[in-house]
C-alpha positions as a Markdown table, in Angstrom:
| # | Residue | x | y | z |
|---|---|---|---|---|
| 1 | Met | 118.6 | 148.7 | -201.6 |
| 2 | Ser | 118.1 | 146.3 | -198.7 |
| 3 | Asn | 120.4 | 143.7 | -197.2 |
| 4 | Phe | 118.5 | 140.7 | -195.8 |
| 5 | Ser | 119.8 | 138.9 | -192.8 |
| 6 | Tyr | 119.6 | 135.1 | -192.4 |
| 7 | Ile | 119.5 | 132.7 | -189.6 |
| 8 | Leu | 121.1 | 129.3 | -190.3 |
| 9 | Ala | 120.3 | 126.6 | -187.7 |
| 10 | Glu | 121.9 | 123.2 | -187.7 |
| 11 | Ile | 120.0 | 121.0 | -185.3 |
| 12 | Asn | 120.4 | 117.4 | -184.1 |
| 13 | Ile | 117.0 | 116.4 | -182.7 |
| 14 | Ala | 117.2 | 113.8 | -179.9 |
| 15 | Asp | 113.6 | 113.9 | -178.6 |
| 16 | Arg | 111.0 | 114.3 | -181.4 |
| 17 | Ala | 108.0 | 114.6 | -179.0 |
| 18 | Thr | 109.5 | 117.5 | -177.1 |
| 19 | Tyr | 110.7 | 119.1 | -180.3 |
| 20 | Ala | 107.2 | 118.9 | -181.7 |
| 21 | Ala | 106.1 | 121.4 | -179.1 |
| 22 | Tyr | 108.7 | 123.8 | -180.4 |
| 23 | Glu | 107.5 | 123.3 | -184.0 |
| 24 | Ala | 103.9 | 123.9 | -183.0 |
| 25 | Gly | 104.5 | 127.5 | -182.0 |
| 26 | Phe | 107.4 | 128.4 | -184.3 |
| 27 | Met | 105.7 | 129.8 | -187.4 |
| 28 | Thr | 103.4 | 132.1 | -185.4 |
| 29 | Ile | 106.3 | 133.8 | -183.7 |
| 30 | Leu | 108.5 | 133.9 | -186.8 |
| 31 | Leu | 105.7 | 135.5 | -188.9 |
| 32 | Ala | 104.9 | 138.0 | -186.1 |
| 33 | His | 108.5 | 139.3 | -186.4 |
| 34 | Gly | 108.5 | 139.5 | -190.2 |
| 35 | Gly | 110.6 | 136.4 | -190.7 |
| 36 | Thr | 110.4 | 134.0 | -193.7 |
| 37 | Leu | 111.1 | 130.3 | -193.6 |
| 38 | Leu | 113.2 | 129.6 | -196.7 |
| 39 | Ala | 114.3 | 126.0 | -196.1 |
| 40 | Val | 114.0 | 123.1 | -193.7 |
| 41 | Asp | 115.8 | 119.8 | -194.5 |
| 42 | Asp | 116.3 | 116.8 | -192.3 |
| 43 | Glu | 118.5 | 115.1 | -194.9 |
| 44 | Pro | 120.6 | 117.9 | -196.5 |
| 45 | Ile | 123.0 | 116.8 | -199.2 |
| 46 | Thr | 126.6 | 117.6 | -198.4 |
| 47 | Leu | 128.4 | 118.6 | -201.6 |
| 48 | Glu | 131.9 | 119.0 | -200.0 |
| 49 | Gly | 133.5 | 118.0 | -196.7 |
| 50 | Gln | 132.2 | 115.9 | -193.8 |
| 51 | Gln | 129.0 | 116.9 | -192.0 |
| 52 | Pro | 126.5 | 114.9 | -190.1 |
| 53 | Pro | 123.0 | 114.7 | -191.6 |
| 54 | His | 121.2 | 116.9 | -189.1 |
| 55 | Arg | 118.3 | 119.2 | -189.7 |
| 56 | Arg | 119.2 | 122.5 | -191.4 |
| 57 | Val | 116.9 | 125.6 | -191.3 |
| 58 | Ile | 117.3 | 128.9 | -193.1 |
| 59 | Leu | 115.3 | 131.9 | -192.1 |
| 60 | Arg | 115.2 | 135.4 | -193.7 |
| 61 | Phe | 114.7 | 138.7 | -192.1 |
| 62 | Asp | 114.6 | 142.3 | -193.5 |
| 63 | Ser | 117.5 | 143.3 | -191.3 |
| 64 | Glu | 120.0 | 142.2 | -188.6 |
| 65 | Gln | 117.9 | 144.0 | -186.0 |
| 66 | Ala | 114.7 | 142.2 | -187.1 |
| 67 | Ala | 116.5 | 138.8 | -186.7 |
| 68 | Arg | 117.8 | 139.8 | -183.3 |
| 69 | Asp | 114.4 | 141.1 | -182.2 |
| 70 | Trp | 112.8 | 137.7 | -183.2 |
| 71 | Tyr | 115.5 | 135.7 | -181.5 |
| 72 | Leu | 115.5 | 137.7 | -178.3 |
| 73 | Ser | 111.7 | 138.2 | -178.1 |
| 74 | Asp | 110.1 | 136.9 | -174.9 |
| 75 | Ala | 107.8 | 134.7 | -177.0 |
| 76 | Tyr | 110.7 | 133.0 | -178.9 |
| 77 | Gln | 112.9 | 132.7 | -175.8 |
| 78 | Ala | 110.1 | 130.8 | -174.0 |
| 79 | Leu | 109.4 | 128.6 | -177.0 |
| 80 | Met | 113.1 | 127.9 | -177.6 |
| 81 | Gln | 113.3 | 126.0 | -174.3 |
| 82 | His | 111.5 | 123.1 | -176.0 |
| 83 | Arg | 114.2 | 123.0 | -178.7 |
| 84 | Val | 117.0 | 123.3 | -176.2 |
| 85 | Gln | 115.6 | 120.4 | -174.2 |
| 86 | Ala | 115.0 | 118.2 | -177.3 |
| 87 | Ser | 118.1 | 118.9 | -179.4 |
| 88 | Glu | 121.6 | 120.2 | -179.7 |
| 89 | Gly | 122.7 | 122.6 | -182.4 |
| 90 | Val | 124.2 | 125.8 | -183.7 |
| 91 | Val | 122.3 | 128.9 | -184.6 |
| 92 | Thr | 124.1 | 131.5 | -186.7 |
| 93 | Leu | 123.2 | 135.0 | -187.9 |
| 94 | Leu | 124.5 | 135.7 | -191.4 |
| 95 | Gln | 124.5 | 139.0 | -193.3 |
| 96 | Gly | 123.1 | 139.0 | -196.8 |
| 97 | Gln | 124.8 | 140.8 | -199.7 |
| 98 | Pro | 123.3 | 144.1 | -201.1 |
| 99 | Leu | 120.6 | 143.6 | -203.7 |
| 100 | Thr | 121.5 | 145.2 | -207.0 |
């Protein structure tokens, strides 16, 4: 049985033009590392609590190591500079539950 690992990103985009350069290269690098894009939402619905309506992204990887390898890869680190310049946010690694 496998435990997936997930990346949850909460991003406030300030400069859409610069962020577009990040988006243009994102999927190629994600797929090259075996990642799956599960969700992207610029207007998520908050069911409880107070949270600003920023972009939320959920990615899935086969393992924690695969997620770390993607995030720390030279290709992603170079691409990530566009996101850092264009936005503020939090990126979190989450452990999935065992599949039964």
